[in-house]
C-alpha distance (Angstrom), angle and dihedral (degrees) to the residues before:
residue distance angle dihedral
M1 . . .
N2 3.77 . .
R3 3.76 90.4 .
I4 3.81 91.9 48.6
G5 3.79 90.9 47.5
L6 3.76 91.9 49.2
F7 3.79 89.3 48.2
V8 3.81 92.2 51.5
I9 3.78 91.8 46.2
G10 3.79 90.6 48.4
A11 3.78 91.3 48.3
L12 3.79 91.4 50.2
A13 3.79 91.2 47.9
A14 3.79 90.5 49.5
L15 3.82 90.0 48.7
M16 3.79 92.3 50.0
L17 3.78 90.0 47.5
A18 3.79 91.2 50.0
T19 3.78 91.0 46.5
S20 3.80 91.3 52.0
T21 3.79 94.1 45.6
L22 3.80 102.7 37.7
F23 3.79 125.1 67.1
V24 3.80 137.4 162.7
V25 3.80 123.7 -125.8
D26 3.81 111.4 -150.7
Q27 3.79 118.2 -139.6
R28 3.81 88.5 -117.8
Q29 3.80 93.0 54.5
V30 3.76 144.1 65.1
G31 3.80 118.2 -138.2
V32 3.82 118.7 -144.1
I33 3.81 117.9 -166.7
Y34 3.80 116.5 -152.3
A35 3.80 122.5 -158.1
L36 3.79 113.2 -166.2
G37 3.81 91.9 -26.8
E38 3.81 96.1 -45.8
I39 3.79 128.0 103.8
K40 3.78 106.0 -103.5
E41 3.77 102.5 172.5
V42 3.81 140.6 -4.6
I43 3.79 114.8 -145.4
T44 3.80 117.1 -160.9
D45 3.82 99.6 163.3
P46 3.81 114.8 88.9
G47 3.79 121.6 -124.1
L48 3.80 143.7 73.8
K49 3.81 112.3 -34.3
L50 3.80 137.2 -173.7
K51 3.79 131.3 -134.9
L52 3.78 139.5 159.8
P53 3.78 116.6 -85.3
P54 3.80 120.5 -101.4
P55 2.92 136.7 -54.4
F56 3.76 88.2 31.1
Q57 3.78 94.9 54.4
N58 3.78 136.9 3.1
V59 3.80 133.1 177.2
V60 3.81 135.3 -136.0
F61 3.78 127.4 -170.1
L62 3.80 129.0 -137.1
D63 3.79 124.7 -163.6
K64 3.80 108.2 -119.6
R65 3.81 95.3 -171.4
V66 3.81 122.0 109.9
Q67 3.80 110.9 -79.4
T68 3.81 130.0 -157.3
L69 3.78 126.5 -134.3
D70 3.82 117.3 -170.0
S71 3.77 124.1 -162.4
P72 3.82 103.6 -89.1
E73 3.81 94.1 -151.9
T74 3.77 138.3 8.8
R75 3.78 116.4 -119.6
P76 3.81 125.2 177.4
I77 3.81 116.1 -105.6
F78 3.80 121.8 -161.4
T79 3.79 118.7 -130.9
A80 3.80 126.5 -148.6
E81 3.84 87.1 -87.5
K82 3.81 91.3 54.4
K83 3.78 91.4 -109.7
S84 3.80 117.8 145.7
L85 3.79 116.8 -125.5
I86 3.78 131.4 -176.8
I87 3.81 111.2 -140.0
D88 3.80 122.4 -164.0
W89 3.79 109.7 -166.9
L90 3.76 141.9 169.5
I91 3.78 134.3 -163.6
K92 3.80 132.0 -157.3
W93 3.80 116.3 -142.1
R94 3.79 141.3 164.3
I95 3.79 137.9 -171.1
T96 3.79 115.6 -93.8
E97 3.83 101.3 160.8
P98 3.82 110.0 37.9
R99 3.82 93.6 -177.5
Q100 3.78 92.3 52.9
F101 3.79 91.3 43.4
I102 3.81 93.3 53.5
R103 3.82 93.4 44.5
N104 3.80 91.7 54.1
N105 3.81 103.3 31.8
G106 3.79 109.7 13.8
V107 3.78 116.0 -135.8
D108 3.83 97.5 -57.1
F109 3.80 113.1 97.1
R110 3.80 90.7 -154.3
N111 3.79 89.4 69.4
L112 3.80 89.9 58.1
E113 3.80 93.7 45.9
A114 3.81 91.5 51.0
R115 3.82 90.6 53.1
L116 3.82 97.2 38.1
S117 3.82 98.5 49.4
P118 3.85 95.7 69.3
V119 3.81 90.0 47.0
V120 3.81 91.7 53.5
Q121 3.80 91.7 45.5
A122 3.81 90.8 51.4
A123 3.81 90.6 50.4
F124 3.80 90.6 52.6
N125 3.81 90.1 48.4
E126 3.81 90.5 54.7
E127 3.79 93.2 50.2
I128 3.82 99.0 40.7
T129 3.81 94.6 50.3
K130 3.82 89.5 59.8
R131 3.79 94.6 55.7
T132 3.79 140.6 62.1
V133 3.78 126.3 -115.6
Q134 3.80 90.4 -105.2
G135 3.79 90.4 52.4
V136 3.80 93.8 49.8
L137 3.80 93.2 46.1
S138 3.80 99.0 46.5
T139 3.79 127.1 -22.9
E140 3.83 99.5 50.8
R141 3.78 102.4 22.7
E142 3.82 94.2 110.9
K143 3.81 90.5 45.5
V144 3.80 90.9 53.6
M145 3.80 91.8 53.8
S146 3.81 94.2 46.4
D147 3.81 92.2 47.3
V148 3.81 91.7 49.8
R149 3.79 89.3 51.2
L150 3.82 90.3 52.7
R151 3.80 90.8 49.1
L152 3.79 90.7 52.6
A153 3.81 95.6 49.2
D154 3.83 96.8 87.9
D155 3.80 94.4 41.4
A156 3.80 89.9 48.8
K157 3.83 90.9 56.8
S158 3.78 90.7 54.5
F159 3.81 88.1 54.1
G160 3.80 92.1 48.7
I161 3.79 93.4 -115.8
E162 3.79 140.5 105.4
I163 3.81 124.6 -130.7
V164 3.78 105.1 -130.9
D165 3.80 99.3 179.8
V166 3.81 142.7 -7.5
R167 3.80 121.8 -152.6
I168 3.79 137.2 -178.8
K169 3.80 107.4 -141.8
R170 3.79 99.8 -178.1
V171 3.79 139.3 2.8
D172 3.78 118.2 -164.5
F173 3.76 140.8 156.4
V174 3.78 121.3 -109.3
A175 3.80 115.8 -98.0
D176 3.82 98.8 -93.4
I177 3.80 92.4 44.1
T178 3.80 90.1 48.0
D179 3.81 90.5 54.3
S180 3.79 90.5 48.3
V181 3.79 92.5 49.5
Y182 3.80 90.4 46.6
R183 3.81 91.8 51.7
R184 3.79 90.6 48.3
M185 3.81 90.5 50.4
V186 3.81 90.4 49.5
S187 3.82 90.1 49.7
E188 3.80 92.2 49.6
R189 3.80 92.8 47.2
T190 3.81 90.4 47.1
Q191 3.79 90.3 51.6
V192 3.80 91.0 50.4
A193 3.80 90.6 47.2
N194 3.81 91.1 50.7
E195 3.80 90.9 50.2
L196 3.79 90.7 50.3
R197 3.81 90.8 48.1
S198 3.82 90.8 50.0
R199 3.78 91.0 50.6
G200 3.78 90.0 46.8
N201 3.80 92.3 49.9
A202 3.81 90.8 48.3
E203 3.80 91.2 49.6
G204 3.81 89.6 46.0
E205 3.80 92.2 52.0
K206 3.78 89.8 47.7
I207 3.81 91.7 50.8
R208 3.81 92.3 45.7
A209 3.82 91.7 48.6
D210 3.79 90.6 50.0
A211 3.81 90.5 47.5
D212 3.81 91.4 49.1
R213 3.80 90.5 49.3
Q214 3.78 91.3 49.9
R215 3.80 90.2 47.0
E216 3.80 91.2 51.8
V217 3.80 90.8 49.0
I218 3.80 92.0 47.8
V219 3.84 92.3 46.7
A220 3.83 91.5 46.9
E221 3.79 92.0 48.3
A222 3.80 90.9 46.3
Y223 3.82 90.9 48.7
R224 3.77 89.9 48.5
D225 3.78 92.0 50.3
A226 3.80 90.8 44.4
Q227 3.79 90.9 51.5
K228 3.78 90.3 49.2
I229 3.78 91.2 50.2
K230 3.81 91.5 43.8
G231 3.79 91.3 48.2
A232 3.77 90.8 49.4
G233 3.79 89.6 48.2
D234 3.80 92.9 47.1
A235 3.79 89.9 48.8
K236 3.78 91.2 49.9
A237 3.81 90.9 45.4
S238 3.81 90.3 49.7
I239 3.78 89.9 52.0
L240 3.80 90.6 49.1
Y241 3.82 92.1 46.0
A242 3.79 91.4 47.0
D243 3.77 91.3 48.7
A244 3.82 92.3 46.9
F245 3.79 94.9 43.7
G246 3.80 91.1 45.4
R247 3.74 90.2 59.2
D248 3.85 92.9 52.1
P249 3.84 114.9 18.5
Q250 3.80 93.3 175.9
F251 3.83 91.6 56.4
A252 3.76 88.9 47.2
Q253 3.80 90.8 53.8
F254 3.78 90.5 47.5
Y255 3.82 91.7 49.2
R256 3.78 91.7 50.4
S257 3.81 89.9 51.1
L258 3.80 90.7 53.6
E259 3.79 90.5 49.5
A260 3.82 89.5 50.8
Y261 3.82 91.2 50.2
R262 3.82 90.5 49.3
A263 3.79 92.2 51.2
T264 3.81 93.1 44.2
F265 3.79 101.1 45.0
R266 3.80 96.8 41.5
S267 3.85 91.9 130.6
R268 3.77 131.0 37.8
S269 3.77 90.7 -130.3
D270 3.81 92.8 60.1
V271 3.82 111.7 115.3
M272 3.82 127.7 -167.7
V273 3.77 126.6 -174.9
L274 3.83 109.2 -155.4
D275 3.75 139.5 142.5
P276 3.82 108.6 -91.1
N277 3.79 88.5 -132.6
N278 3.80 91.1 57.8
D279 3.78 115.2 126.6
F280 3.79 88.0 -120.6
F281 3.84 89.9 76.6
R282 3.78 96.3 42.8
A283 3.79 93.4 104.5
M284 3.83 90.7 52.2
Q285 3.78 91.1 49.7
G286 3.77 92.6 53.4
G287 3.76 91.7 -109.3
A288 3.76 93.1 132.7
P289 3.74 115.2 83.9
A290 3.76 116.7 -115.1
P291 3.74 114.0 -95.9
R292 3.78 118.9 -101.2
R293 3.76 119.8 -108.9
């Protein structure tokens, strides 16, 4: 039993020694070996590695993948026209010099981001102040990002990193400028709308005037044609009346008397004061001869 116990204890001690001296470097990481607080070795190749047990040596790992830093806060930047813009940016970076990175920032990425953010913001300030709003928004947007990346190259080396990419995510006016621009856009659109309404009203008046003119012409032509037809009808009726009355003058006289009575006594309230022996009442008194059959 003593031999077995000693064997188990020895095996455990060997395992603990191996555990404290062996470590694995992932392909996404960089291994940094410290010896008594100083950087002893930087391991970039992945695989199983060997070191001295603590406290003689220990190892820390750094992520060597591309990292993203977003603008922590939005501050207004003045353009060449003295217009205030809000720029939201991001940068892509990765560690290229682990020793330099650790000396300047330690092993916590937040330390780097806290120091790098003001540098990036200052670089954007330098580039934005040289350009107009139109340039920042469209024509020179790519140039701004490339120039900021060039400005950051030297500072990035001092941090032990490389700037992979610089991007502008959003460009906007500050609140008061945004309201002013919005009001100006509303005014411009209102002016355009008023012009279109004026043109529409003018076209409408023109169309209505043309329609009225055509209506007057059509009505006048219709009245003219109606008068022609009516005149032709009256002429034909006159010929028929004359022919009929010529055949029987007494009937014609009687018919005219009836027409006169109809026109005279159109309303019950009509009153006439005449001599009963007046010729006007001859047809009522039977004075007119009976018509011939």
